[in-house]
Every structure is written in C-alpha cells, then in structure tokens.
Wavefront OBJ file of the C-alpha trace (Angstrom):
o trace
v 0.010 0.126 0.222
v 0.947 3.758 -0.273
v 3.131 5.078 1.929
v 5.709 7.951 2.468
v 9.599 6.739 3.404
v 13.045 8.224 3.851
v 14.954 6.308 1.907
v 14.222 5.860 -2.200
v 14.662 2.338 -2.877
v 14.831 0.932 -6.223
v 12.762 -1.485 -7.296
v 13.340 -5.204 -6.487
v 14.968 -6.009 -9.358
v 15.585 -2.956 -11.587
v 17.518 -0.761 -9.419
v 20.342 -0.384 -12.371
v 17.596 1.197 -14.003
v 17.046 4.035 -11.707
v 20.501 4.720 -10.617
v 21.769 7.879 -10.552
v 17.977 9.248 -10.311
v 17.435 8.281 -6.513
v 17.394 11.188 -3.533
v 17.836 10.941 -0.281
v 14.733 13.492 0.807
v 11.529 12.647 1.301
v 10.036 10.162 -0.902
v 6.891 8.624 -1.759
v 6.400 4.824 -1.843
v 4.222 1.837 -3.450
v 3.936 -1.279 -4.205
v 2.941 -2.372 -7.646
v 2.916 -5.834 -9.513
v 3.451 -6.897 -13.543
v 4.131 -9.975 -15.612
v 7.445 -11.507 -16.355
v 9.763 -9.936 -19.130
v 7.890 -8.494 -21.892
v 5.632 -5.910 -23.049
v 3.903 -4.965 -19.057
v 7.315 -5.413 -17.951
v 8.957 -2.891 -19.669
v 6.273 -0.617 -19.160
v 5.910 -0.736 -15.475
v 9.923 -0.839 -15.059
v 10.138 2.376 -16.995
v 7.538 3.791 -15.041
v 9.437 3.219 -12.047
v 12.607 4.526 -13.666
v 10.912 7.976 -14.478
v 9.027 7.992 -11.202
v 11.701 7.914 -8.841
v 13.140 11.213 -10.552
v 9.705 12.842 -9.127
v 10.311 11.270 -5.759
v 8.153 8.340 -6.057
v 9.509 4.921 -5.305
v 7.674 1.706 -7.182
v 8.747 -1.022 -5.306
v 8.087 -3.621 -8.136
v 7.261 -6.999 -8.079
v 7.491 -9.504 -11.330
v 6.038 -12.467 -12.961
v 2.676 -12.522 -11.749
v -0.952 -13.298 -13.108
v -2.228 -10.108 -14.069
v -5.785 -10.940 -13.440
v -4.381 -11.703 -9.901
v -2.787 -8.340 -9.361
v -6.037 -6.166 -10.309
v -7.486 -8.302 -7.524
v -4.753 -7.238 -5.225
v -4.847 -3.507 -6.241
v -8.816 -3.578 -5.867
v -8.271 -5.166 -2.338
v -5.795 -2.241 -1.188
v -3.223 -4.785 -1.106
v -0.713 -3.284 -3.877
v -1.484 0.053 -5.233
v -0.800 -0.227 -9.119
v -0.249 -3.346 -11.429
v -0.269 -3.837 -15.618
v -3.420 -5.405 -16.276
v -5.493 -6.705 -19.413
v -8.817 -4.854 -21.026
v -10.892 -7.817 -21.278
v -10.471 -9.126 -17.717
v -11.764 -5.999 -16.312
v -15.284 -6.566 -18.343
v -15.082 -9.973 -16.718
v -14.441 -8.470 -13.245
v -17.557 -6.564 -13.840
v -19.851 -9.281 -14.683
v -18.339 -11.853 -12.302
v -17.562 -13.958 -14.922
v -14.768 -15.928 -16.397
v -11.536 -16.321 -14.242
v -13.816 -14.181 -11.487
v -16.632 -16.300 -11.827
v -16.092 -18.202 -8.506
v -15.692 -14.583 -6.348
v -19.368 -13.812 -7.508
v -21.352 -10.876 -9.514
v -21.522 -8.574 -6.452
v -18.082 -8.769 -5.071
v -16.334 -9.223 -8.510
v -18.030 -6.169 -9.824
v -17.370 -4.156 -6.166
v -13.836 -4.784 -6.625
v -14.065 -3.749 -10.427
v -15.318 -0.785 -9.035
v -12.323 0.380 -6.879
v -9.983 0.452 -10.109
v -8.995 3.189 -12.156
v -7.184 3.758 -15.402
v -4.031 5.344 -16.125
v -2.880 4.010 -19.659
v -3.128 1.920 -22.190
v -0.990 0.880 -24.873
v -0.675 -1.765 -27.895
v 1.647 -4.527 -27.057
v 2.286 -7.186 -29.848
v 0.821 -10.431 -31.298
v 0.054 -13.819 -30.223
v 2.402 -15.974 -32.146
v 1.693 -19.964 -32.604
v 4.905 -21.656 -32.770
v 6.089 -24.557 -33.694
v 9.505 -26.221 -34.540
v 10.502 -26.055 -38.141
v 10.778 -30.002 -38.014
v 7.071 -30.630 -36.326
v 5.121 -33.041 -38.113
v 2.199 -29.999 -37.105
v 2.119 -28.633 -40.194
v -1.281 -27.095 -39.820
v -3.858 -25.736 -37.258
v -5.761 -29.115 -37.264
v -2.770 -31.006 -36.463
v -2.760 -29.657 -32.882
v -5.440 -32.689 -32.250
v -4.026 -34.756 -29.169
v -0.742 -32.529 -28.858
v 0.257 -30.697 -26.060
v 0.364 -26.954 -26.341
v 1.726 -24.228 -23.773
v -1.737 -21.606 -23.583
v 0.044 -19.191 -20.902
v -0.547 -19.172 -17.125
v -2.809 -20.346 -14.956
v -5.847 -18.152 -14.309
v -4.294 -15.694 -16.539
v -5.801 -13.610 -19.371
v -3.252 -14.879 -22.130
v -4.298 -18.623 -21.370
v -7.937 -17.695 -22.099
v -6.967 -15.765 -25.475
v -4.723 -18.696 -26.885
v -7.170 -20.934 -25.987
v -10.002 -18.823 -28.172
v -7.270 -18.518 -30.767
v -6.973 -22.033 -31.098
v -10.827 -22.422 -30.466
v -11.281 -20.033 -33.647
v -9.338 -21.738 -35.918
v -9.956 -25.303 -35.547
v -12.921 -25.303 -32.972
v -10.771 -27.187 -30.508
v -11.140 -27.127 -27.084
v -8.863 -27.380 -24.645
v -8.280 -30.655 -22.632
v -10.765 -32.434 -25.085
v -9.093 -32.182 -28.422
v -5.569 -31.092 -27.243
v -3.846 -30.795 -23.586
v -3.677 -27.239 -22.910
v -0.421 -26.748 -21.263
v -0.712 -23.893 -18.443
v 2.564 -23.056 -16.783
v 4.362 -19.335 -15.616
v 5.664 -17.745 -18.277
v 9.664 -18.865 -17.243
v 8.429 -22.386 -17.128
v 6.525 -22.533 -20.289
v 9.914 -21.162 -22.024
v 11.682 -23.542 -20.687
v 8.960 -26.573 -21.381
v 9.563 -25.196 -24.942
v 13.289 -25.140 -25.527
v 13.557 -28.819 -23.689
v 10.934 -30.147 -26.368
v 8.351 -31.129 -23.797
v 5.688 -29.239 -25.706
v 4.161 -29.629 -29.320
v 3.235 -26.058 -29.915
v 3.535 -22.857 -28.023
v 0.728 -20.138 -28.147
v 1.998 -17.162 -26.320
v 1.913 -13.128 -26.803
v 5.066 -11.771 -27.582
v 5.905 -8.279 -28.208
v 8.060 -7.755 -31.747
v 10.708 -7.711 -31.655
v 10.370 -10.365 -29.108
v 13.583 -11.645 -26.449
v 11.715 -14.795 -26.052
v 11.486 -15.512 -29.848
v 15.431 -14.216 -30.653
v 15.861 -17.056 -27.618
v 13.992 -19.586 -29.585
v 15.088 -19.003 -33.242
v 18.701 -19.159 -31.567
v 17.992 -22.862 -30.804
v 16.801 -24.043 -34.343
v 14.191 -22.675 -36.867
v 10.474 -22.213 -36.171
v 7.243 -21.731 -38.165
v 4.244 -19.943 -37.804
v 0.736 -21.812 -37.899
v -0.650 -19.567 -40.789
v -3.858 -17.590 -40.557
v -5.211 -16.299 -43.638
v -7.145 -13.655 -44.822
v -10.273 -15.901 -45.182
v -9.694 -17.049 -41.701
v -10.392 -13.439 -40.370
v -13.418 -13.255 -41.791
v -14.950 -16.304 -39.963
v -17.177 -15.465 -37.241
v -15.032 -17.312 -34.636
v -12.253 -15.349 -35.234
v -14.129 -12.209 -35.261
v -15.456 -13.111 -32.012
v -12.325 -13.558 -30.919
v -10.876 -10.769 -31.858
v -13.973 -8.212 -31.089
v -12.899 -8.217 -27.366
v -11.624 -5.105 -25.605
v -7.495 -5.330 -26.108
v -7.666 -7.627 -28.931
v -7.515 -6.992 -32.730
v -5.692 -8.179 -36.208
v -2.988 -7.188 -37.558
v 0.646 -8.119 -39.654
v 4.014 -9.277 -38.238
v 6.290 -7.793 -41.033
v 8.002 -9.985 -43.576
v 11.438 -10.585 -41.975
v 11.033 -9.521 -38.582
v 12.813 -12.998 -37.229
v 15.423 -14.827 -39.804
v 14.574 -18.190 -37.787
v 10.873 -17.664 -38.513
v 11.095 -19.916 -41.748
v 7.839 -18.876 -43.189
v 8.199 -15.061 -41.860
v 9.605 -14.332 -45.632
v 6.097 -13.070 -45.980
v 3.830 -10.863 -43.555
v 2.057 -13.138 -41.335
v -1.477 -12.008 -40.005
v -1.757 -12.952 -36.302
v -4.119 -11.728 -33.529
v -2.700 -8.354 -31.740
v -2.999 -7.911 -27.884
v -2.814 -4.298 -25.721
v -2.552 -3.435 -22.433
v -3.401 -1.029 -19.461
v -1.617 0.171 -16.520
v -4.371 0.802 -13.809
v -4.113 1.918 -10.029
v -6.187 1.605 -6.410
v -8.865 4.424 -6.312
v -6.931 4.665 -3.009
v -4.093 5.582 -4.141
v -2.963 9.483 -3.526
v -3.866 11.637 -7.192
v -0.580 13.390 -6.998
v 1.289 10.183 -6.686
v -0.562 9.006 -10.199
v -0.010 12.629 -11.511
v 3.867 12.140 -11.130
v 4.225 8.688 -12.142
v 2.304 9.179 -15.174
v 4.105 12.520 -16.077
v 7.410 11.119 -15.690
v 6.229 8.499 -18.046
v 4.787 10.650 -20.629
v 7.271 13.801 -20.358
v 9.863 11.278 -21.179
v 8.121 9.276 -23.873
v 10.745 10.352 -26.531
v 13.452 8.609 -24.771
v 11.292 5.714 -24.707
v 10.458 5.559 -27.539
v 14.542 5.635 -28.631
v 15.053 2.578 -26.790
v 11.643 0.592 -27.252
v 10.709 1.242 -30.879
v 7.692 -1.090 -30.486
v 6.050 0.961 -28.109
v 6.259 3.499 -31.048
v 2.264 3.577 -31.149
v 2.366 4.387 -27.404
v 2.464 8.628 -27.315
v 0.674 11.627 -25.633
v -1.539 12.101 -28.394
v -2.539 8.004 -27.940
v -2.472 7.383 -24.256
v -5.745 5.857 -23.874
v -5.097 2.654 -27.002
v -7.385 -0.242 -25.693
v -8.080 1.305 -22.189
v -11.271 0.892 -20.756
v -11.014 1.305 -17.177
v -11.933 4.934 -15.908
v -9.285 7.011 -15.589
v -7.679 7.705 -11.763
v -8.032 11.785 -11.232
v -4.512 12.082 -10.953
v -3.996 10.694 -14.573
v -6.764 12.660 -15.804
v -5.138 15.782 -14.178
v -1.950 14.937 -16.182
v -3.616 14.538 -19.460
v -5.598 17.763 -19.189
v -2.971 19.682 -18.724
v -0.898 18.371 -21.772
v -4.428 19.204 -23.926
v -5.658 15.719 -24.366
v -9.175 15.034 -24.859
v -10.478 12.462 -22.715
v -13.301 10.366 -23.758
v -16.608 10.130 -21.586
v -16.138 6.994 -20.962
v -12.978 7.306 -18.947
v -13.791 10.132 -17.033
v -13.093 9.638 -13.399
v -16.080 8.493 -11.284
v -17.546 11.588 -9.445
l 1 2 3 4 5 6 7 8 9 10 11 12 13 14 15 16 17 18 19 20 21 22 23 24 25 26 27 28 29 30 31 32 33 34 35 36 37 38 39 40 41 42 43 44 45 46 47 48 49 50 51 52 53 54 55 56 57 58 59 60 61 62 63 64 65 66 67 68 69 70 71 72 73 74 75 76 77 78 79 80 81 82 83 84 85 86 87 88 89 90 91 92 93 94 95 96 97 98 99 100 101 102 103 104 105 106 107 108 109 110 111 112 113 114 115 116 117 118 119 120 121 122 123 124 125 126 127 128 129 130 131 132 133 134 135 136 137 138 139 140 141 142 143 144 145 146 147 148 149 150 151 152 153 154 155 156 157 158 159 160 161 162 163 164 165 166 167 168 169 170 171 172 173 174 175 176 177 178 179 180 181 182 183 184 185 186 187 188 189 190 191 192 193 194 195 196 197 198 199 200 201 202 203 204 205 206 207 208 209 210 211 212 213 214 215 216 217 218 219 220 221 222 223 224 225 226 227 228 229 230 231 232 233 234 235 236 237 238 239 240 241 242 243 244 245 246 247 248 249 250 251 252 253 254 255 256 257 258 259 260 261 262 263 264 265 266 267 268 269 270 271 272 273 274 275 276 277 278 279 280 281 282 283 284 285 286 287 288 289 290 291 292 293 294 295 296 297 298 299 300 301 302 303 304 305 306 307 308 309 310 311 312 313 314 315 316 317 318 319 320 321 322 323 324 325 326 327 328 329 330 331 332 333 334 335 336 337 338 339 340
C-alpha cells in the first residue's frame, strides 16, 4: 500500500535502471505488480525509472498473473499493476476467472480500479519447431500446447485463438499446458511441448531465444480465416485486434519471408482508487514527459504516445492521470472520465 519513506529504494530487481536518479529527500513509496519479462514488464520498469526522478519509489514485484494482480489492487494490498482490458469486463460481470467471487463481490472490486493509460503491445504467436509434424492448425489434435499461466488472461486468449482456428476445446481435442511464463519458455526449449501459443512483443527476446536454438514456424492465419465468425468474435473483445507481423522480422521463422496475419493485443496500467492523486500524477507525468526517450530504446512502443494514451484503455481514469492529460491538452473520452 501507499506510504511515505525517507530512503528511496530501487525496484526489487530494477535498481540499475534508476541508478543516478534517487534522492535522499522524502520519497513516496508504492507497491506494484507486473508480468515476467515482456511488454507490460518493460512499461512498468520504465514507470519506476521515471517516477523515481519525481520522488516516487515504485517497488515492483514481477512474474505475476495480472488477473490476480488486479484483485490485489482492488483490495488495496498493492497500488498499481499491469492489466488486460478483457478481464476488466469479466471482473465487472463476475464471469470467467472471477466467477467464483460472485457478481456482487467481483463488480465491487472492479469499482475500486482506476486507469492510468493503455498501449498496444504485440501479437499472439502460434509457434512450432520447423521440423515438427504439425504443419497446419488441425494437426494440434492430441498434442500438448502451451497456452499461458494458470488463471491468466493470456491462456484464455490463446485457447480462444485455437478454438477460432480449429473448433478444438482445451483438454478435449488437445492438452492445454498452463505454466508460468518462465516455465513455459523452458518447456518449449526442452522439447516438452508440441506447440507454443503466447503473446510477444515485436521484436521479442523470447522469440530470439527460440530461433537461436533452431528454426521455428508460425501456424498460418489467412485473410479468409479472419472473416470467419469465430475469429471475429475472438478479436472483438476489448484489447484485442488483428495485425501483421512484418516480413523478415525474424530470420529464424521460416515462413516470415512474408507478412504473417496474427491477433494483436494491448494492455493497460491501472491504479487503486485509494492511491493519492499526486502520486499517480507524478507517475503519469514522469512516463509521458519522457516518451521520446522511451521510443528510442523501445521502438515497439512507438504507438504509445502523448496523443494516444488511451489505446485499449477501458478503466475510468484515476484523477491523478486525468489531471496530467488535461494539462497537456489531451481530450478525455466521456467513458474514461473519473467517477464522481
């Protein structure tokens, strides 16, 4: 939870990122959670880096399941977190991974969440080794397929992707292997999986690692596939879309000599309604005032800008974030106005 501290500590694992920017003066300290290395992890670490310059110490805990992190924010056990647009809808309705909470409790938790900003991240990649006997989507029948962490939004999306392309249900026509991100990558490296379906940025260190072992192939999605009702339903959920992995992004993907159509995904950064306005204002300002520097080091975040800070965001803004965006002249949609 939010607190004030005299010593400005680094993040739990990212102290090097903020070295040279700490100060012995009075600092505000908050707790945050994000996923393992990848898009949301990078954004959160950058948030911590720039917030530290304004005297806000973000203590980041990584490798978390974001659907659970959002619950902790709502319960005031942590203060900010990376999140996914679709599960916010599920939380409001008390369905999917929040069904066991009951609609009343789940919707009350959703009401405690506030948005900071949203951003497009990358694509869901359906990966097999090039020498694999799996040549087309229907070949996944009876196979072991990594889909994401237990109880996470990524697994739901991966399994929806497979369903849209094959009609297969997890643990009926194929075995859905749910592991944390690190264990999933390790299992693919070690040959314990037949296929690997997961979200990745472009470029991705995880993909570079795999193609460094041996060539891989993406199960292909055609333009005709995207016109099917099942595919449209899958990408019609908040935070999802469809795009193209540009040709020759990776030399080690044998069929990336041409553009590859893939489902796209976006993420959000959220805060608890309990977090003081000035803290969220400083974090938001620190990040977006340095967006040009962020783009130089992370070109895959180029779509995230001061002109477009609400991409895929569907959580009403925190008053602190609202104040910053109003100051720089960004028009805030009515649907994102802070609750009265």
